[in-house]
Structure formats: structure tokens, C-alpha cells
DRENDO-1510 file (C-alpha; in Angstrom, 1 decimal, always signed):
<recs>
REC; n; res; u; v; w
REC; 1; MET; +63.6; +86.8; +22.9 .
REC; 2; MET; +66.6; +87.6; +20.1 .
REC; 3; LYS; +66.2; +89.2; +17.1 .
REC; 4; GLY; +68.4; +89.3; +14.1 .
REC; 5; LYS; +69.1; +87.4; +10.8 .
REC; 6; ALA; +67.7; +84.2; +9.7 .
REC; 7; VAL; +69.0; +81.5; +8.3 .
REC; 8; ALA; +68.2; +82.4; +4.4 .
REC; 9; LYS; +65.3; +80.1; +3.9 .
REC; 10; PRO; +65.4; +78.5; -0.1 .
REC; 11; ARG; +63.5; +80.5; -2.6 .
REC; 12; HIS; +61.0; +77.7; -3.1 .
REC; 13; LEU; +60.3; +77.6; +0.9 .
REC; 14; ILE; +58.8; +80.9; +0.8 .
REC; 15; ILE; +56.7; +80.0; -1.8 .
REC; 16; GLY; +55.8; +76.7; -0.5 .
REC; 17; VAL; +54.5; +78.9; +2.3 .
REC; 18; ALA; +52.1; +81.1; +0.4 .
REC; 19; VAL; +51.2; +78.5; -1.9 .
REC; 20; ILE; +49.7; +76.6; +1.3 .
REC; 21; VAL; +48.4; +79.8; +2.3 .
REC; 22; MET; +46.4; +80.9; +0.0 .
REC; 23; ALA; +45.8; +77.1; -1.0 .
REC; 24; CYS; +43.6; +76.4; +2.2 .
REC; 25; ALA; +42.1; +79.7; +1.9 .
REC; 26; SER; +40.6; +79.0; -1.3 .
REC; 27; TYR; +39.8; +75.7; -0.5 .
REC; 28; SER; +38.0; +76.7; +2.7 .
REC; 29; SER; +36.1; +79.6; +0.6 .
REC; 30; LEU; +34.7; +77.0; -1.3 .
REC; 31; VAL; +33.6; +74.6; +1.3 .
REC; 32; LEU; +32.2; +77.3; +3.4 .
REC; 33; GLY; +30.6; +78.9; +0.2 .
REC; 34; LYS; +31.8; +82.2; +1.4 .
REC; 35; SER; +34.6; +83.9; +1.2 .
REC; 36; LEU; +37.0; +83.8; +4.4 .
REC; 37; SER; +37.4; +87.4; +4.8 .
REC; 38; LYS; +33.7; +87.2; +6.0 .
REC; 39; GLN; +34.2; +84.2; +8.4 .
REC; 40; SER; +35.1; +85.2; +11.7 .
REC; 41; LYS; +33.4; +88.0; +12.0 .
REC; 42; HIS; +30.1; +89.1; +14.0 .
REC; 43; CYS; +31.3; +87.7; +17.1 .
REC; 44; SER; +30.1; +89.2; +20.4 .
REC; 45; ARG; +31.6; +88.5; +23.8 .
REC; 46; ASP; +29.0; +86.4; +24.4 .
REC; 47; LYS; +28.0; +84.3; +21.0 .
REC; 48; VAL; +29.8; +83.6; +17.5 .
REC; 49; LEU; +28.0; +82.9; +14.4 .
REC; 50; ASP; +27.7; +79.6; +12.5 .
REC; 51; ALA; +30.9; +79.3; +9.9 .
REC; 52; ASN; +28.3; +78.0; +7.9 .
REC; 53; ASN; +25.2; +80.4; +8.5 .
REC; 54; GLU; +26.4; +84.2; +8.6 .
REC; 55; ASP; +22.7; +85.0; +9.5 .
REC; 56; GLU; +21.4; +82.5; +12.4 .
REC; 57; PRO; +23.5; +83.5; +15.7 .
REC; 58; VAL; +24.6; +79.7; +17.7 .
REC; 59; GLU; +24.4; +80.4; +21.4 .
REC; 60; GLU; +28.3; +79.5; +21.9 .
REC; 61; GLU; +29.7; +80.0; +25.6 .
REC; 62; LEU; +33.7; +81.6; +25.0 .
REC; 63; THR; +35.7; +80.7; +27.5 .
REC; 64; CYS; +39.2; +83.2; +27.9 .
REC; 65; LEU; +42.3; +82.2; +27.4 .
REC; 66; THR; +44.3; +80.3; +30.5 .
REC; 67; LEU; +47.0; +82.3; +32.5 .
REC; 68; GLY; +49.3; +81.2; +34.3 .
REC; 69; ASP; +53.1; +79.9; +34.7 .
REC; 70; THR; +53.5; +76.9; +32.2 .
REC; 71; GLY; +57.0; +75.7; +34.0 .
REC; 72; GLY; +60.3; +76.3; +31.4 .
REC; 73; GLY; +61.6; +72.4; +32.2 .
REC; 74; PRO; +61.0; +69.9; +29.8 .
REC; 75; ASP; +57.8; +67.9; +31.4 .
REC; 76; LEU; +56.2; +71.4; +31.7 .
REC; 77; ASP; +54.6; +70.4; +35.3 .
REC; 78; LEU; +53.5; +73.5; +36.6 .
REC; 79; VAL; +50.6; +73.7; +32.9 .
REC; 80; LYS; +47.9; +71.7; +35.5 .
REC; 81; ASN; +47.7; +74.9; +37.4 .
REC; 82; ARG; +46.9; +77.4; +35.1 .
REC; 83; LYS; +43.7; +79.4; +35.5 .
REC; 84; GLN; +40.7; +80.2; +32.9 .
REC; 85; PRO; +39.5; +83.4; +34.6 .
REC; 86; SER; +36.2; +84.8; +34.9 .
REC; 87; ARG; +34.4; +86.3; +31.2 .
REC; 88; ASP; +33.8; +89.4; +33.5 .
REC; 89; SER; +36.8; +89.4; +35.1 .
REC; 90; ASP; +39.7; +92.0; +33.5 .
REC; 91; GLU; +42.3; +89.4; +33.0 .
REC; 92; CYS; +39.7; +87.6; +30.8 .
REC; 93; LEU; +41.0; +87.9; +26.3 .
REC; 94; LEU; +37.7; +85.7; +24.9 .
REC; 95; ASN; +39.2; +82.9; +23.1 .
REC; 96; ILE; +38.1; +83.1; +19.7 .
REC; 97; PRO; +38.5; +79.7; +17.5 .
REC; 98; PRO; +40.3; +81.1; +14.7 .
REC; 99; ASP; +38.8; +80.5; +11.3 .
REC; 100; PRO; +40.0; +78.2; +8.2 .
REC; 101; TYR; +42.4; +80.8; +7.0 .
REC; 102; MET; +43.9; +82.2; +10.2 .
REC; 103; LYS; +44.6; +78.5; +11.0 .
REC; 104; ILE; +46.3; +77.6; +8.5 .
REC; 105; VAL; +48.5; +80.9; +9.3 .
REC; 106; LEU; +49.1; +80.4; +12.6 .
REC; 107; ASP; +50.2; +77.2; +11.7 .
REC; 108; VAL; +52.6; +78.2; +9.6 .
REC; 109; LEU; +54.1; +80.7; +11.6 .
REC; 110; VAL; +54.7; +78.9; +14.7 .
REC; 111; GLY; +56.8; +76.3; +12.3 .
REC; 112; PHE; +54.9; +72.9; +11.2 .
REC; 113; PRO; +55.8; +69.9; +13.4 .
REC; 114; ASN; +57.8; +67.8; +10.6 .
REC; 115; ALA; +60.7; +70.5; +10.3 .
REC; 116; GLY; +61.7; +69.8; +13.7 .
REC; 117; SER; +62.8; +71.7; +16.8 .
REC; 118; CYS; +66.6; +73.1; +17.1 .
REC; 119; ASN; +69.3; +71.9; +18.6 .
REC; 120; PHE; +70.7; +74.7; +20.7 .
REC; 121; SER; +73.9; +73.7; +20.9 .
REC; 122; THR; +74.3; +73.9; +17.3 .
REC; 123; GLY; +72.7; +77.4; +17.0 .
REC; 124; CYS; +69.9; +76.1; +15.3 .
REC; 125; LYS; +72.0; +74.1; +11.8 .
REC; 126; PRO; +70.9; +70.5; +11.3 .
REC; 127; PRO; +70.3; +68.1; +12.1 .
REC; 128; HIS; +67.3; +69.5; +14.6 .
REC; 129; VAL; +65.8; +67.7; +17.4 .
REC; 130; PRO; +62.4; +66.1; +17.2 .
REC; 131; TYR; +59.8; +68.2; +18.0 .
REC; 132; ASP; +58.0; +68.6; +21.3 .
REC; 133; LYS; +54.1; +69.4; +21.3 .
REC; 134; MET; +54.0; +71.2; +24.5 .
REC; 135; LYS; +56.9; +73.6; +24.4 .
REC; 136; ARG; +55.6; +74.9; +21.0 .
REC; 137; GLN; +52.9; +75.6; +22.7 .
REC; 138; TYR; +54.4; +77.1; +25.0 .
REC; 139; GLY; +56.9; +78.7; +23.4 .
REC; 140; LEU; +59.9; +76.9; +24.7 .
REC; 141; ASP; +61.7; +75.8; +21.6 .
REC; 142; TRP; +62.8; +77.7; +18.7 .
REC; 143; PRO; +60.9; +76.3; +14.9 .
REC; 144; PRO; +63.4; +76.1; +12.4 .
REC; 145; TYR; +61.7; +77.0; +9.9 .
REC; 146; GLY; +58.4; +79.4; +11.3 .
REC; 147; PHE; +58.5; +83.1; +11.6 .
REC; 148; THR; +57.8; +83.7; +15.3 .
REC; 149; MET; +59.2; +82.0; +18.5 .
REC; 150; THR; +56.6; +83.6; +20.6 .
REC; 151; GLY; +54.7; +79.7; +20.5 .
REC; 152; LYS; +50.6; +79.4; +19.9 .
REC; 153; GLU; +50.2; +80.4; +23.7 .
REC; 154; ARG; +52.1; +83.6; +23.2 .
REC; 155; LEU; +50.3; +84.2; +19.9 .
REC; 156; ASN; +46.7; +83.5; +20.3 .
REC; 157; ASN; +47.4; +85.9; +23.3 .
REC; 158; PHE; +48.1; +88.7; +20.8 .
REC; 159; ARG; +45.6; +88.0; +18.5 .
REC; 160; ALA; +42.9; +87.5; +21.3 .
REC; 161; ALA; +44.4; +91.3; +21.9 .
REC; 162; ILE; +43.6; +92.4; +18.3 .
REC; 163; ASN; +39.8; +90.8; +18.9 .
REC; 164; GLU; +39.1; +92.3; +21.4 .
REC; 165; VAL; +40.4; +96.2; +20.6 .
REC; 166; ASN; +38.6; +95.5; +17.2 .
REC; 167; ARG; +35.5; +94.3; +19.3 .
REC; 168; ASN; +35.1; +97.1; +21.9 .
REC; 169; LYS; +36.2; +99.9; +19.5 .
REC; 170; ILE; +39.6; +101.4; +20.7 .
REC; 171; GLU; +41.3; +103.3; +18.7 .
REC; 172; GLY; +44.9; +103.1; +18.0 .
REC; 173; ALA; +47.9; +101.1; +15.9 .
REC; 174; ILE; +49.2; +98.3; +16.7 .
REC; 175; ALA; +53.1; +98.4; +17.3 .
REC; 176; GLU; +55.3; +96.0; +18.6 .
REC; 177; PHE; +58.9; +96.4; +19.6 .
REC; 178; GLY; +61.6; +93.0; +19.0 .
REC; 179; VAL; +59.9; +91.7; +15.8 .
REC; 180; TRP; +62.6; +88.6; +14.6 .
REC; 181; ARG; +61.0; +87.3; +11.5 .
REC; 182; GLY; +57.8; +89.1; +11.6 .
REC; 183; GLY; +55.6; +86.5; +12.1 .
REC; 184; ALA; +53.4; +88.3; +15.4 .
REC; 185; MET; +52.7; +91.2; +13.0 .
REC; 186; ILE; +52.5; +89.3; +10.1 .
REC; 187; MET; +49.5; +87.5; +12.6 .
REC; 188; ALA; +47.9; +90.5; +13.5 .
REC; 189; ALA; +48.0; +92.0; +9.5 .
REC; 190; ALA; +46.4; +89.1; +8.3 .
REC; 191; VAL; +43.5; +89.8; +11.5 .
REC; 192; GLN; +43.2; +93.2; +9.9 .
REC; 193; LYS; +43.3; +92.9; +6.2 .
REC; 194; HIS; +40.4; +89.5; +6.4 .
REC; 195; ASP; +38.4; +91.1; +9.4 .
REC; 196; ASP; +35.9; +93.5; +7.8 .
REC; 197; THR; +34.5; +94.6; +11.7 .
REC; 198; ALA; +38.4; +95.6; +12.5 .
REC; 199; LEU; +39.4; +99.2; +13.0 .
REC; 200; ASP; +41.7; +101.0; +10.3 .
REC; 201; ARG; +44.8; +100.5; +11.8 .
REC; 202; ASP; +48.7; +101.5; +11.3 .
REC; 203; LEU; +51.1; +98.4; +12.2 .
REC; 204; TYR; +54.2; +99.5; +12.9 .
REC; 205; LEU; +57.1; +97.1; +13.6 .
REC; 206; PHE; +60.5; +98.6; +15.7 .
REC; 207; ASP; +63.7; +96.4; +15.3 .
REC; 208; ALA; +67.3; +96.9; +14.8 .
REC; 209; PHE; +67.2; +94.4; +11.7 .
REC; 210; GLN; +70.8; +93.5; +12.4 .
REC; 211; SER; +73.4; +91.8; +14.1 .
REC; 212; PHE; +75.4; +93.4; +17.2 .
REC; 213; GLY; +77.8; +90.1; +17.8 .
REC; 214; GLY; +77.8; +88.1; +20.5 .
REC; 215; TYR; +74.7; +85.4; +19.0 .
REC; 216; GLY; +77.6; +83.2; +18.5 .
REC; 217; LYS; +76.9; +79.6; +16.5 .
REC; 218; SER; +73.2; +80.9; +16.5 .
REC; 219; GLU; +74.2; +84.1; +14.0 .
REC; 220; ASP; +72.5; +82.9; +11.0 .
REC; 221; TYR; +69.3; +82.0; +13.0 .
REC; 222; LEU; +69.0; +84.9; +15.0 .
REC; 223; ALA; +70.1; +87.8; +13.2 .
REC; 224; VAL; +67.4; +89.4; +10.0 .
REC; 225; SER; +67.1; +91.6; +7.9 .
REC; 226; ILE; +64.0; +94.2; +7.2 .
REC; 227; GLU; +64.7; +92.6; +3.7 .
REC; 228; GLN; +64.2; +89.6; +5.1 .
REC; 229; VAL; +60.8; +90.1; +7.0 .
REC; 230; LYS; +59.3; +92.0; +4.2 .
REC; 231; SER; +59.8; +89.4; +2.5 .
REC; 232; ASN; +58.2; +87.1; +5.1 .
REC; 233; PHE; +55.0; +89.3; +4.2 .
REC; 234; GLU; +55.0; +89.0; +0.9 .
REC; 235; SER; +55.1; +85.3; +0.7 .
REC; 236; PHE; +51.8; +85.7; +2.5 .
REC; 237; GLY; +50.5; +88.3; +0.7 .
REC; 238; LEU; +50.4; +91.1; +2.9 .
REC; 239; LEU; +53.6; +93.5; +2.3 .
REC; 240; HIS; +51.7; +95.9; -0.1 .
REC; 241; ASN; +49.7; +98.2; +2.2 .
REC; 242; ASP; +50.3; +101.3; +3.5 .
REC; 243; LYS; +49.5; +100.4; +7.0 .
REC; 244; LEU; +52.4; +98.6; +7.6 .
REC; 245; HIS; +55.6; +100.9; +8.9 .
REC; 246; PHE; +58.8; +98.6; +9.8 .
REC; 247; ILE; +61.1; +100.8; +12.1 .
REC; 248; LYS; +64.7; +100.0; +11.6 .
REC; 249; GLY; +67.4; +101.3; +14.4 .
REC; 250; LEU; +67.8; +101.2; +18.2 .
REC; 251; PHE; +64.6; +101.5; +19.9 .
REC; 252; GLN; +66.9; +104.3; +22.1 .
REC; 253; ASP; +67.0; +106.4; +18.8 .
REC; 254; THR; +63.5; +104.9; +16.4 .
REC; 255; VAL; +60.6; +105.9; +20.2 .
REC; 256; LYS; +62.6; +109.3; +20.5 .
REC; 257; ASP; +59.8; +111.5; +18.2 .
REC; 258; TRP; +56.8; +108.8; +20.1 .
REC; 259; VAL; +57.5; +111.3; +22.8 .
REC; 260; ASP; +55.8; +114.2; +22.1 .
REC; 261; ARG; +53.2; +112.0; +19.5 .
REC; 262; ASP; +49.5; +111.7; +19.9 .
REC; 263; ASP; +49.1; +108.6; +18.2 .
REC; 264; THR; +47.0; +106.4; +20.1 .
REC; 265; ILE; +48.2; +102.7; +20.2 .
REC; 266; ALA; +45.3; +100.5; +21.1 .
REC; 267; VAL; +47.8; +96.8; +21.4 .
REC; 268; LEU; +51.8; +97.6; +22.1 .
REC; 269; ARG; +53.7; +94.4; +22.4 .
REC; 270; VAL; +57.4; +93.9; +23.7 .
REC; 271; ASP; +60.0; +91.7; +23.8 .
REC; 272; GLY; +63.6; +93.5; +23.9 .
REC; 273; ASN; +65.2; +91.4; +26.8 .
REC; 274; PHE; +66.4; +94.4; +28.2 .
REC; 275; TYR; +66.0; +97.1; +31.2 .
REC; 276; GLU; +66.7; +99.8; +28.9 .
REC; 277; SER; +64.8; +98.6; +26.2 .
REC; 278; TYR; +62.0; +98.6; +27.8 .
REC; 279; GLN; +62.7; +101.9; +29.7 .
REC; 280; ASP; +63.4; +103.2; +25.8 .
REC; 281; VAL; +59.5; +102.0; +24.6 .
REC; 282; LEU; +57.6; +102.6; +28.0 .
REC; 283; TYR; +58.9; +106.0; +28.6 .
REC; 284; ALA; +58.1; +107.0; +24.7 .
REC; 285; VAL; +54.4; +105.5; +24.7 .
REC; 286; PHE; +53.2; +104.3; +27.4 .
REC; 287; MET; +51.0; +107.1; +27.3 .
REC; 288; ASN; +50.1; +106.4; +23.2 .
REC; 289; VAL; +48.1; +103.4; +25.3 .
REC; 290; PRO; +44.7; +104.5; +25.7 .
REC; 291; VAL; +42.4; +103.3; +28.7 .
REC; 292; GLY; +41.0; +100.0; +27.2 .
REC; 293; GLY; +44.0; +99.2; +25.3 .
REC; 294; ILE; +46.6; +96.0; +25.6 .
REC; 295; VAL; +50.0; +96.1; +26.6 .
REC; 296; ILE; +52.0; +93.0; +26.2 .
REC; 297; PHE; +55.4; +92.0; +27.7 .
REC; 298; ASP; +57.0; +88.5; +26.0 .
REC; 299; ASP; +60.1; +88.6; +28.3 .
REC; 300; VAL; +58.5; +89.6; +31.4 .
REC; 301; MET; +58.5; +86.7; +33.3 .
REC; 302; SER; +61.7; +85.2; +32.8 .
REC; 303; HIS; +64.3; +88.1; +32.5 .
REC; 304; LYS; +65.3; +89.6; +35.6 .
REC; 305; ASP; +66.1; +92.9; +34.2 .
REC; 306; VAL; +62.5; +93.4; +32.1 .
REC; 307; MET; +61.1; +92.7; +35.6 .
REC; 308; GLU; +63.0; +94.7; +37.5 .
REC; 309; CYS; +62.1; +97.8; +34.9 .
REC; 310; TRP; +58.7; +96.9; +35.3 .
REC; 311; ILE; +58.6; +97.8; +39.0 .
REC; 312; ASP; +60.7; +101.2; +38.6 .
REC; 313; PHE; +58.5; +102.1; +36.0 .
REC; 314; LYS; +55.5; +101.1; +37.8 .
REC; 315; SER; +56.2; +102.3; +41.5 .
REC; 316; ASP; +57.8; +105.7; +39.9 .
REC; 317; HIS; +54.5; +106.6; +38.3 .
REC; 318; GLY; +51.8; +104.8; +40.6 .
REC; 319; ILE; +51.1; +102.9; +37.6 .
REC; 320; PRO; +47.7; +100.4; +39.1 .
REC; 321; GLU; +47.7; +97.8; +36.4 .
REC; 322; GLU; +48.9; +94.4; +37.6 .
REC; 323; LEU; +50.8; +91.5; +35.4 .
REC; 324; VAL; +48.8; +88.7; +33.9 .
REC; 325; GLN; +50.5; +85.8; +33.3 .
REC; 326; ILE; +50.3; +84.3; +29.9 .
REC; 327; ASP; +53.3; +81.4; +30.6 .
REC; 328; PHE; +56.6; +81.1; +31.8 .
REC; 329; HIS; +58.1; +84.0; +29.8 .
REC; 330; SER; +55.0; +86.4; +29.2 .
REC; 331; ALA; +52.7; +88.8; +30.8 .
REC; 332; TRP; +50.1; +91.3; +29.5 .
REC; 333; PHE; +47.4; +94.3; +31.1 .
REC; 334; ARG; +44.3; +96.2; +30.0 .
REC; 335; LYS; +45.3; +99.8; +30.5 .
REC; 336; THR; +42.7; +101.3; +32.8 .
REC; 337; ASN; +43.9; +104.4; +33.9 .
REC; 338; ASP; +45.5; +107.2; +32.0 .
REC; 339; THR; +48.6; +107.5; +34.0 .
REC; 340; HIS; +51.2; +110.9; +33.4 .
REC; 341; ILE; +54.6; +109.7; +32.5 .
REC; 342; ASP; +57.1; +112.0; +34.0 .
REC; 343; GLN; +60.4; +112.0; +31.5 .
REC; 344; SER; +62.7; +113.2; +34.0 .
REC; 345; LYS; +62.1; +110.3; +36.4 .
REC; 346; LYS; +63.3; +107.6; +33.5 .
REC; 347; ARG; +66.9; +106.4; +35.6 .
REC; 348; LYS; +70.4; +106.4; +34.1 .
REC; 349; THR; +72.0; +103.2; +34.0 .
REC; 350; ALA; +75.6; +102.5; +33.4 .
REC; 351; ASN; +75.9; +100.2; +30.4 .
REC; 352; LEU; +73.1; +100.9; +28.1 .
REC; 353; LYS; +73.0; +97.5; +26.4 .
REC; 354; LYS; +71.7; +96.9; +23.1 .
REC; 355; GLU; +68.5; +95.6; +21.2 .
REC; 356; GLY; +68.0; +93.3; +19.5 .
</recs>
């Protein structure tokens, strides 16, 4: 997805979001008779605990997130062909139901149905078009007032990946390259804050946080400043965290320091649109992802240049991992080998495109 500066939302909308989240959290905590920060804990690979009694585990077969293409057309006719991997497969990320707090956070992040969907021809200026449940599920529309364009499926994948590395005690940071309004990393921060079994992790948000022009009618919608993203975190009560790192600039500039860094990245999520953007990130931080870590490419299935970058990178270094498709746009994989990356194999490109 393209990144950029969001439409300046009315202050009452920001405050309203925060109030909704806090109110729902307080209400759910009251109903369940305990702190929400302890609800989504103690999830094993084969069971979750009853939300009303943490001390008595209830056997519940957890399924894996479904995989496969969804099609990019209006009918999403490929959804019926999606598969569900077995739990012992490397393709499995457990579909652990969100607790009440996380459910409302996820709903707010992807945008409420009553706001409709952006009209691409107007650059998301009102009037908006009617909400389409399936398009929002698979990230095929733009939410006017949401905080992420990933849709529910990709957001669920990211949450499941974080749960997976927490459960498997894979150490390292969570890093996203290309954050737009920050919604996916707001979710990551919420998971880390409200899961007391989560490992201590730094969260890195890499983005240009500015416009390069060329967005046309969508300029106000796609171009997002770092101040706006921080304000969005504040709306969810998640900004004041010394583990949050906002890294502003082009990937080609901001990743240079990571080439020789030993810091591990347990979950790496890249949304860069272009060959050069992905190449810069992969050569800088791929070796920082340990075996057992998760790598997610947001637009590899739908952007030819991004897929070409992955194929070249994979071939040049003999990387054995295969992509697992999430939806029409995205794919992920679990790192199974500690592959050495030869910096001399980085390809030179004639026309460097800008990350946004």
C-alpha cells in the first residue's frame, strides 16, 4: 500500500475512538470480573482458557488461519478455494480469537462500516461509496477513517504472527517498513501491552512520513506525517512507550545502520510497493530475523516488481523458504534456515523509485 499524510481528522473523532476503546475495555473487564490484560493469556497450541475462568482450561481445537488467493474482482470468487493448513504444518498460524478489548481495537483500526468506503475516483473525498464487507475483510478497499488498509485478514495474520513468536519464545523486535497511519503497529503495541506472557520487544516503524507528490487526488488521504501517526497511537493510549521507535526517511537511508547490527527482529513486515524498497530492506535486515521468526510481505502477490525482487533475492542466496499466500496482495513465511546474505549480490537499478 502507498503511504502518506492522512486527511486531517476532526479532533472529536480521535477522542471518540479513544473513548470507545477505553469504554469497551472497561465494560468487558467489568463483565468478565477481571483485568482485560489477562484475558488472552495462557494460549497453548491446542487449547485456550475459558475467558470466565482462567484456572480451568477448556479443550478447544484451534484452527489455523486460512490461506490462498481471494481474487481482486468485485465478486471475490476465489475465496471458496482458500485452504486451512494442518496444525503441524509450517504454514499454520493459530487463529486465536481476540478478547473483547482486542476485538474492538481491531474493528476500530480497519474502519467502521457506517463510514463507507473511499471512492478512488475522488481520492477518498466525500461522498463515500457503500461499505463492502468482503472487500474490507481482504483489504481491497480504502477505509475513510480507518488506521490501516490491510483489511481484517492481513491484520489477523500479523496478530497471529506476534502471538506465534511470543508463544514460541522467539526473541526480537517487531518491525514494519511502510506504516501509513500506523494501524498495524498500533495493533502490535496493543498485543504487547495487554498480553502479560509477551516477551519484551522493541517496535520499529519505518516510513518516509511525507509525500513525494504523484498521489494526485489522493494526496490528502495517502500522505501521513509522523506527527499524525504518533497522534493515532496516543488515541489508543499506546504512545508513551519507550519501546516505540519512529524511523523517518527513505528505506535506502534508514536501513544502512542495520546491515551490521545484531539486534534480532522476530516479526518483519514489509509494505514497500517497489523492487528497490524491498531490496533495501531485505539486504539490511533479513539476517536479523532468527530461525522461527516470521516475515510478511504486504504486496508481493499483486505487485510484479515486488515479486521479482523476492525471486531474485531468494535465488541469489539459495533461500529455501516458500511464500504462504494470505490473500490477493500478501504472503508470509516462517524462517527455517539461517541463510547468510552476501551484500555484494545486491542489484543495481537504473531508476531508484521512492518508498512512500
